[in-house]
N, C-alpha and C positions, 0 to 999 in steps of 0.2 A: 295553189291555193285559191279558193274562188271567195269572193265577196257578194253578197247578196246586199242589193240595193231598189229599193221599192219606184217604180217610176208612177208616175201621173199623165196618162195620155189625154190629151183634150183635141177636140176636133172642131176646127174653124171653116168657115168661108167667108171668102172675101174675094169679091168680082166674079162671082160664080164657079170660083175656084176651090175646093175642098181639099184642106191639106191639116195633118196632126202634129201636134208639138208634145214632146215629150220632156218632163221635168222631174226633178227630185229634190225631197225635201232632206233624203240621206247625205248627198255629195254636194256640197256647194259650187255652184256654175255650171251645172250641168243642164244644157237644154239643147232638144234636138227637135228638125223638122223632116217630115217626111210626107211623100203624097200618099203613104198607107201607114197604117197602124204599124205593119211588119217594118216597113223601112226605117218609118222613125225609132224603133226599138233597136234596130239594129246599129242605127247612127250613134243612138244612146249607150250600145255598150261600146263603141270605140271612140266616144268621148269618155266615159267614166274611165277605160282604160289609161287614156294621157293623163286625167286629171289626179288618178290614184297616184301614177307614177310619179307625178310631179310632187305629190305630198312625200314622197319618201325621201 
């Protein structure tokens, strides 16, 4: 079974370093950071799986 979760991905620049943070209003506690948008999304998928397993 698949669960669709909307992600909000924001770009940040700190000390000249660019990074992306993915969060979701659909799943409390989901926060993922990556060097690229794709990396942040992939990490968010892993975090979502763990959070959904904990809800069971």
